[in-house]
N, C-alpha and C positions, 0 to 999 in steps of 0.2 A: 504494499500500500503506499503510495507517495503522498506526501503532505503538500498542499500548495498553499501560496501566501493568502489567498482568500479565505480559506478556512481558519488559518491563524488569525487573520484580520477580525473575522467574525468573532472569534474567541476573546480577543483583546477588547474589542469594543464592548462587549457584553460584561466582561469583568470590571473594567474601568468605569463604565456607566453606572452599574448596578451596585458594586462595592463602594466606589469612591464618588459617585456622582459627577464625574468629569468626562466631558465630551472629548473624544479621541480621535485623531486624524493622522495619516501617513505625513511624517515630516520631510520638509524639503531639506536637500542637503545644506550643511552649514557653510556659511560663506567664507570661513577662513578655520584651520585647524584649532580646536578648543585648547586652551592652556592646561597644563598637566593639573590633574585634580583627583581626588579620592572618589572611588565609586563603589557602589554596592551591587553585587551580582548574586542572585539567588536561583538555584538549578534544582531541579527534580530529574530523575531518570526514569524511564519506562521500559520495562522488561516483559518478555512473554512473546506474544505473535508478533509483535512490531518492537523494535528496540530503537531507543533514542533518548533525547534530553531536551528540555526547555529550560533557556536561561533568560532571565528577566534582569535587565542591567540599568542602571542610572547612577547620575551624580549623587553625591551622598546628601546634599541639600534637597534634591528632589525625593529621595527616599524618605527623608524626614518630614518633607511636605505631605506626601502620600499617607504616611503614618499619622500625621496630625489629622488629616481628613478622615481616614478610616477609623480613627479612635475617638474622634470628636473632640479633640483637644482645642483649647482656646488659643487665639492668635499669639498670646504672650507666653504660652506654655510650650517649652521645647520637649520633644518626645525623647525617652531613654533610648540608649543605644540598643538594649535588648529589645524594646518594642521596635524599633526599626528593623532589627533582624527577623523578629516574629512576623511583621507585617509583609517584608519583602518576601520571606520564605512562604507566606500563605499566598500572595500573588503568583509566584511560580507554582505552587502547589495547585491553586485553582486552573491556571493555564494548563498545566500538565494533566489534571483531571478530565477537563474538557477535552483536550487532544487525544486522551486515552479513548473517549467516547468516539472520536471521528475515526480513529483506526480500527474501531470495530472488532478488534480481537481479543481473546484472553490476555490480559496485561496486568501488570502490577506497577505501583507508582512507589518510588523511594520516598523517604522522608527529605525534606528540602535541605540543602546545604547553602549556607550564605558566607561570602567572603567579601572583605573590604579592604581596598588598597588603592594604589596607583598604577597604571599601565597593566592591569590585569589581562592574562592571556588565559582564558578558560578554554580547555579542549576535552573532548571525550575520545580517548582511544579507540581506533577501529570506527570512527564515526566522522561524518563530514556535515557541513551546513546545508540543510535542505531549505530553509526559509530564514532570512533575516531582515527584519524591518524595523526602522526607527519611527517613532510615533511622537506626536505632542498632545499633551493634555493641558489646555490652557497654555501657560508659557514654559511648560515643564517637557523636557525631552527624555524619552527612555527607549530602550531597545528590547526586542523580543527575539530569540534566536532558538530555531528548533534544528537540532542536529539528528541525522538518523544513522543508525548503523550500516556501513558500506557492506554490500553484497560480497561474500568471501570470493566469489568467482571473479569479480570485478576488481576486488583489492589485490588478488594475485596476478591478474592481468596488468595491472598498472605498474 
């Protein structure tokens, strides 16, 4: 089963609108490379009939903003780092759970993994990017990447 950007886009819109009340659209490319920053990446893996991963990534300040909205915090109340990790993990978990429904096979979802840092390079050995889209929600940018396990026959031929 291949995953297309339309399916991922539908999942992202549903989650961000229902859970955060934010309208989402595909982002235009940035005019210049962004300055180095810390970002938050949350990932879940899907195993079973279809294998791959979903990664939700954004700037640390965007993750804090999403967390404040999801938890209903006041504008002057900064979310705790653990809350940011929980919310980003839950967003990845919801995206993975919805994607699991799209692949339509017996599949299992891992617990979310959340990492924070600069110049992160998240990879899933034996998988390649199937869909990567950058979105905006208000003024906030975030990305959703779906990686799919490579077909062993293709991997050997490469």
